ROMARSE-631255 format. One line per 10 residues: number of its first residue (from 1); for each residue z, x negated, y of C-alpha. Coordinates in Angstrom, 1 decimal. Example, Ala and Ser with C-alpha at 12.3 -4.5 7.8 and 13.67 -1.06 7.14 Angstrom:
1) 7.8,-12.3,-4.5 ~ 7.1,-13.7,-1.1;
This chain:
1) -6.9,-224.2,42.6 ~ -7.5,-221.9,45.5 ~ -9.2,-224.5,47.7 ~ -11.4,-225.5,44.7 ~ -12.6,-222.0,44.3 ~ -13.4,-221.7,48.0 ~ -15.5,-224.8,47.8 ~ -17.3,-223.5,44.8 ~ -18.2,-220.2,46.5 ~ -19.4,-222.0,49.6;
11) -21.5,-224.4,47.5 ~ -22.9,-221.5,45.5 ~ -23.9,-219.6,48.7 ~ -25.5,-222.7,50.1 ~ -27.4,-223.2,46.9 ~ -28.9,-219.7,47.0 ~ -29.8,-220.1,50.7 ~ -31.4,-223.4,50.0 ~ -33.5,-221.9,47.2 ~ -34.6,-219.1,49.5;
21) -35.6,-221.6,52.2 ~ -37.5,-223.7,49.7 ~ -39.6,-220.7,48.7 ~ -40.2,-219.9,52.3 ~ -39.0,-216.3,51.8 ~ -36.8,-214.5,54.4 ~ -35.2,-211.5,52.7 ~ -32.4,-209.8,54.5 ~ -29.5,-209.3,52.1 ~ -31.1,-211.2,49.2;
31) -28.2,-213.8,48.9 ~ -25.6,-211.1,48.5 ~ -27.9,-209.2,46.1 ~ -28.4,-212.2,43.9 ~ -24.6,-213.0,43.9 ~ -23.9,-209.4,42.9 ~ -26.3,-209.7,39.9 ~ -24.6,-213.0,38.9 ~ -21.3,-211.2,39.0 ~ -22.6,-208.4,36.8;
41) -24.0,-210.8,34.3 ~ -20.8,-212.8,34.1 ~ -18.8,-209.6,33.7 ~ -21.1,-208.4,30.9 ~ -20.9,-211.8,29.2 ~ -17.1,-211.6,29.2 ~ -17.1,-208.2,27.7 ~ -19.6,-208.7,24.9 ~ -21.2,-212.1,25.4 ~ -24.4,-210.2,25.7;
51) -24.4,-209.7,21.9 ~ -23.9,-206.0,21.9 ~ -27.2,-204.2,22.4 ~ -25.7,-201.4,24.5 ~ -24.2,-203.9,27.0 ~ -27.5,-205.7,27.3 ~ -29.5,-202.5,27.9 ~ -27.0,-201.2,30.4 ~ -27.0,-204.5,32.2 ~ -30.8,-204.5,32.3;
61) -30.7,-200.9,33.7 ~ -28.3,-202.0,36.5 ~ -30.5,-205.0,37.4 ~ -33.7,-202.8,37.3 ~ -32.0,-200.2,39.5 ~ -30.9,-202.9,41.9 ~ -34.4,-204.3,42.3 ~ -35.9,-200.8,42.8 ~ -33.3,-199.8,45.5 ~ -33.8,-203.1,47.4;
71) -37.6,-202.7,47.3 ~ -37.2,-199.2,48.8 ~ -34.5,-199.9,51.3 ~ -35.3,-203.5,52.4 ~ -39.0,-203.3,52.0 ~ -39.1,-206.3,49.6 ~ -42.4,-207.0,48.0 ~ -43.2,-207.5,44.4 ~ -42.8,-211.3,44.8 ~ -39.0,-210.8,44.8;
81) -39.1,-210.4,41.0 ~ -40.7,-213.9,40.7 ~ -38.0,-215.4,42.8 ~ -35.2,-213.5,41.1 ~ -36.5,-214.6,37.7 ~ -36.5,-218.3,38.7 ~ -33.1,-218.1,40.3 ~ -31.5,-216.3,37.3 ~ -33.1,-218.8,34.8 ~ -31.6,-221.7,36.9;
91) -28.2,-220.1,37.1 ~ -28.1,-219.0,33.4 ~ -30.3,-221.6,31.6 ~ -28.8,-220.8,28.2 ~ -29.7,-217.1,28.4 ~ -33.0,-215.4,27.6 ~ -34.4,-212.2,29.1 ~ -35.0,-213.1,32.7 ~ -38.7,-213.6,32.6 ~ -40.8,-212.0,35.3;
101) -42.3,-209.6,32.7 ~ -38.8,-208.6,31.4 ~ -37.5,-208.0,35.0 ~ -40.5,-205.7,35.5 ~ -39.5,-203.9,32.4 ~ -36.0,-203.5,33.7 ~ -37.3,-202.0,36.9 ~ -39.6,-199.7,35.0 ~ -36.7,-198.7,32.7 ~ -34.5,-197.8,35.6;
111) -37.2,-195.9,37.4 ~ -38.1,-194.0,34.2 ~ -34.6,-193.1,33.2 ~ -32.7,-192.2,36.4 ~ -30.0,-190.4,34.5 ~ -27.3,-193.0,33.6 ~ -25.7,-190.7,31.1 ~ -28.9,-190.5,29.1 ~ -29.3,-194.3,29.2 ~ -25.7,-194.8,28.1;
121) -25.6,-192.2,25.3 ~ -29.2,-192.4,24.1 ~ -31.5,-195.2,25.3 ~ -28.8,-197.9,25.0 ~ -28.3,-197.1,21.3 ~ -31.6,-198.8,20.4 ~ -32.7,-202.4,20.8 ~ -34.1,-203.4,24.2 ~ -37.6,-204.2,23.0 ~ -37.8,-200.9,21.2;
131) -37.2,-199.3,24.7 ~ -40.0,-201.5,26.1 ~ -42.4,-200.4,23.4 ~ -41.6,-196.7,24.1 ~ -42.1,-197.3,27.9 ~ -45.5,-198.9,27.2 ~ -46.8,-196.4,24.7 ~ -45.2,-193.0,25.6 ~ -45.6,-191.2,28.9 ~ -43.7,-187.9,28.6;
141) -39.9,-187.9,28.8 ~ -39.4,-185.3,26.0 ~ -41.6,-187.4,23.7 ~ -39.8,-190.6,24.7 ~ -36.4,-189.0,23.9 ~ -37.8,-187.9,20.6 ~ -38.8,-191.4,19.5 ~ -35.5,-192.9,20.7 ~ -33.4,-190.4,18.8 ~ -35.6,-190.8,15.6;
151) -35.2,-194.6,15.9 ~ -31.4,-194.1,16.0 ~ -31.4,-191.7,13.1 ~ -33.8,-193.7,10.9 ~ -33.0,-197.3,11.9 ~ -36.7,-198.1,12.5 ~ -37.9,-201.6,13.1 ~ -40.2,-202.1,16.1 ~ -43.3,-202.3,13.8 ~ -42.3,-198.9,12.2;
161) -41.7,-197.4,15.6 ~ -45.1,-198.5,16.8 ~ -46.7,-197.0,13.7 ~ -44.9,-193.7,14.2 ~ -46.0,-193.5,17.8 ~ -49.6,-194.4,17.1 ~ -49.7,-191.9,14.2 ~ -48.6,-189.2,16.6 ~ -45.4,-188.3,14.8 ~ -44.1,-186.3,17.8;
171) -47.1,-183.8,17.5 ~ -47.0,-183.8,13.7 ~ -43.4,-183.3,12.8 ~ -42.3,-179.7,12.0 ~ -45.8,-178.4,12.2 ~ -46.4,-177.6,8.5 ~ -46.8,-174.0,7.4 ~ -43.7,-172.9,5.4 ~ -41.6,-169.9,4.3 ~ -38.3,-171.8,4.9;
181) -37.0,-169.2,7.4 ~ -37.2,-166.5,4.8 ~ -36.0,-168.5,1.8 ~ -33.3,-170.9,3.2 ~ -30.2,-170.6,5.3 ~ -30.7,-171.2,9.0 ~ -29.2,-174.7,8.9 ~ -31.1,-175.7,5.8 ~ -34.3,-174.2,7.1 ~ -34.2,-176.2,10.4;
191) -33.6,-179.4,8.5 ~ -36.3,-178.7,6.0 ~ -38.9,-177.8,8.6 ~ -38.1,-180.9,10.6 ~ -38.7,-183.1,7.5 ~ -42.3,-181.8,7.1 ~ -45.3,-183.0,9.0 ~ -48.9,-181.8,9.4 ~ -51.0,-183.8,8.8 ~ -49.4,-186.6,6.8;
201) -51.1,-190.0,7.5 ~ -52.0,-192.1,4.5 ~ -54.0,-194.7,6.4 ~ -51.9,-197.4,4.9 ~ -53.6,-196.8,1.5 ~ -56.9,-198.1,2.7 ~ -58.9,-195.8,0.5 ~ -61.8,-193.6,1.2 ~ -62.1,-189.8,0.9 ~ -63.7,-189.8,-2.6;
211) -60.7,-190.2,-4.9 ~ -59.2,-188.2,-7.8 ~ -55.7,-186.7,-7.6 ~ -54.4,-189.3,-10.1 ~ -56.0,-192.1,-8.0 ~ -54.4,-190.8,-4.9 ~ -51.0,-190.5,-6.7 ~ -51.3,-194.1,-8.1 ~ -52.2,-195.4,-4.6 ~ -49.2,-193.7,-3.1;
221) -46.9,-195.2,-5.8 ~ -48.4,-198.7,-5.2 ~ -47.4,-198.3,-1.5 ~ -44.1,-196.5,-2.2 ~ -42.3,-198.2,0.7 ~ -44.9,-197.1,3.2 ~ -45.1,-193.7,1.6 ~ -41.3,-193.2,2.0 ~ -41.5,-194.2,5.6 ~ -44.2,-191.6,6.2;
231) -42.2,-188.9,4.4 ~ -39.2,-189.7,6.6 ~ -35.5,-190.6,6.2 ~ -33.6,-189.1,3.3 ~ -36.2,-189.1,0.5 ~ -35.2,-190.8,-2.7 ~ -37.9,-191.3,-5.3 ~ -37.1,-189.8,-8.8 ~ -40.4,-190.1,-10.6 ~ -44.1,-189.5,-10.9;
241) -45.7,-187.3,-13.5 ~ -42.1,-186.2,-14.2 ~ -41.9,-184.4,-17.5 ~ -40.5,-180.9,-17.9 ~ -40.4,-178.9,-21.1 ~ -40.6,-175.1,-20.6 ~ -41.0,-172.7,-23.5 ~ -41.8,-175.6,-25.8 ~ -44.7,-176.6,-23.6 ~ -45.1,-179.8,-21.5;
251) -45.5,-179.8,-17.7 ~ -45.7,-182.7,-15.4 ~ -44.8,-182.9,-11.7 ~ -47.0,-185.1,-9.6 ~ -44.1,-186.5,-7.6 ~ -40.4,-185.7,-7.7 ~ -37.9,-186.8,-5.0 ~ -34.3,-186.0,-4.1 ~ -33.4,-185.5,-0.5 ~ -30.0,-186.9,0.4;
261) -29.6,-184.9,3.6 ~ -30.8,-181.6,2.3 ~ -29.0,-182.1,-1.1 ~ -31.9,-180.8,-3.1 ~ -34.9,-181.9,-5.2 ~ -38.3,-182.0,-3.5 ~ -41.5,-181.5,-5.6 ~ -44.7,-182.8,-4.1 ~ -48.0,-181.5,-5.6 ~ -51.1,-183.5,-4.6;
271) -54.5,-181.8,-4.2 ~ -57.8,-183.3,-3.1 ~ -59.3,-180.0,-2.2 ~ -58.8,-177.1,0.3 ~ -55.7,-175.0,-0.3 ~ -56.1,-172.0,-2.6 ~ -53.5,-169.3,-3.3 ~ -53.1,-170.3,-7.0 ~ -51.4,-173.6,-5.8 ~ -48.5,-171.6,-4.4;
281) -48.0,-169.8,-7.8 ~ -48.0,-173.0,-9.7 ~ -45.5,-174.6,-7.3 ~ -43.3,-171.5,-7.5 ~ -43.2,-172.1,-11.3 ~ -42.3,-175.8,-10.9 ~ -39.4,-174.9,-8.4 ~ -37.9,-172.4,-10.8 ~ -38.0,-174.9,-13.6 ~ -36.4,-177.7,-11.6;
291) -33.7,-175.5,-10.3 ~ -32.8,-174.4,-13.9 ~ -33.3,-177.7,-15.7 ~ -32.4,-180.5,-13.2 ~ -30.3,-179.1,-10.3 ~ -26.6,-179.0,-10.4 ~ -24.3,-176.3,-9.0 ~ -23.8,-178.5,-5.9 ~ -27.5,-178.8,-5.2 ~ -29.4,-176.5,-2.8;
301) -32.6,-174.8,-3.8 ~ -35.5,-177.1,-4.7 ~ -38.2,-177.4,-2.1 ~ -41.9,-177.6,-2.8 ~ -44.5,-179.4,-0.7 ~ -48.2,-178.9,-1.4 ~ -50.3,-181.6,0.1 ~ -54.0,-180.6,0.4 ~ -57.0,-182.2,1.9 ~ -57.5,-179.2,4.2;
311) -56.0,-175.7,4.5 ~ -56.7,-172.4,6.1 ~ -53.7,-171.1,8.1 ~ -54.3,-167.4,7.3 ~ -54.8,-168.1,3.6 ~ -51.6,-170.1,3.4 ~ -49.6,-167.4,5.3 ~ -50.8,-164.8,2.8 ~ -50.1,-167.0,-0.2 ~ -46.5,-167.7,0.9;
321) -45.6,-164.3,2.2 ~ -44.1,-162.9,-1.0 ~ -43.0,-166.3,-2.5 ~ -39.2,-166.3,-3.0 ~ -38.7,-170.0,-3.3 ~ -38.9,-172.5,-0.4 ~ -42.3,-174.3,0.0 ~ -44.6,-175.6,2.6 ~ -48.2,-176.6,2.8 ~ -49.5,-179.6,4.7;
331) -52.8,-181.5,5.0 ~ -53.1,-185.3,4.8 ~ -55.5,-187.9,6.2 ~ -56.5,-190.9,4.1 ~ -58.1,-192.9,6.9 ~ -58.7,-192.5,10.6 ~ -62.4,-191.6,11.0 ~ -64.4,-193.1,13.8 ~ -65.9,-190.7,16.3 ~ -69.6,-190.1,15.6;
341) -70.8,-191.9,18.8 ~ -69.2,-195.1,17.6 ~ -70.5,-195.0,14.0 ~ -73.1,-197.7,13.5 ~ -72.2,-199.5,16.8 ~ -69.4,-201.6,15.4 ~ -70.1,-204.7,13.3 ~ -69.5,-204.6,9.5 ~ -67.0,-206.9,7.9 ~ -70.0,-208.9,6.6;
351) -71.5,-209.3,10.1 ~ -68.1,-210.4,11.4 ~ -67.7,-213.0,8.7 ~ -71.2,-214.4,9.4 ~ -70.4,-214.5,13.1 ~ -67.2,-216.4,12.6 ~ -68.9,-218.9,10.3 ~ -71.5,-219.6,12.9;
């Protein structure tokens, strides 16, 4: 058995040297470098058969780091990635992931995340191509870490991740004007503030600015899945135009949710105008009624979210100052508006159709 193993090693080394000669590339130390990577791959396959995402990501980080170090120390050019891709594909024909493009991602991944502990405990917890998406679309480390952690918490698909990045979730989350610090416990306040955004993006509705509150509500209900994604993890839909009877009079809540992490009801009031102080008084009434009529002893205080087309920060702060129940005010956007210089310069759907037909 020992002699057979020796022959195999000699043959393997010769094979690598022959491949290098064929390419006409003289790279000091490349043969050993390639053999080390093969050893890493085999070790990883034995541990997890490259099925566990964490093992795959850590393996890719090791390969990327190896490429980067060799480029720096040995002065290898970028063409080494082309050669390494070809050799790895030949050695592991049944495996995917060794394309030139993916090897470049591995190198970029290792250069971007030099802290192995962060890679192991955070970045390796999400799928590899989620990491590639974040590398492509996000530049700041703090923001990258934010999207990685949110993906872990929410189980986002890659399409949802792309949507959240392109809608600027990092800059929107926790930005709503609220009175949570004054009306909730510290832990509950932090969680509640994090769940609120400003503005909310309702681009997925595909509707224009001129809608009534009921039309907006119906549009959101027709796209409930997308609406829940925009609201964030933990929201469970209870009802629309939810009926409450107070003092033998009927009242209807625009939208009622229950938040499974905050353990409380959440009332959303939709407005198609600028925020006015009266909205806070009406919401305060709704919250008192829900706490008395719907909440159990185990539930926390009901939270109110007033969604307005626009708002004035000072007016909102005055309106919420003396309110004793937790509420926040956010704006929303129905559709991304083109900058004025571009208006009229882009073809209409009718023009595009005509062009395609021709």
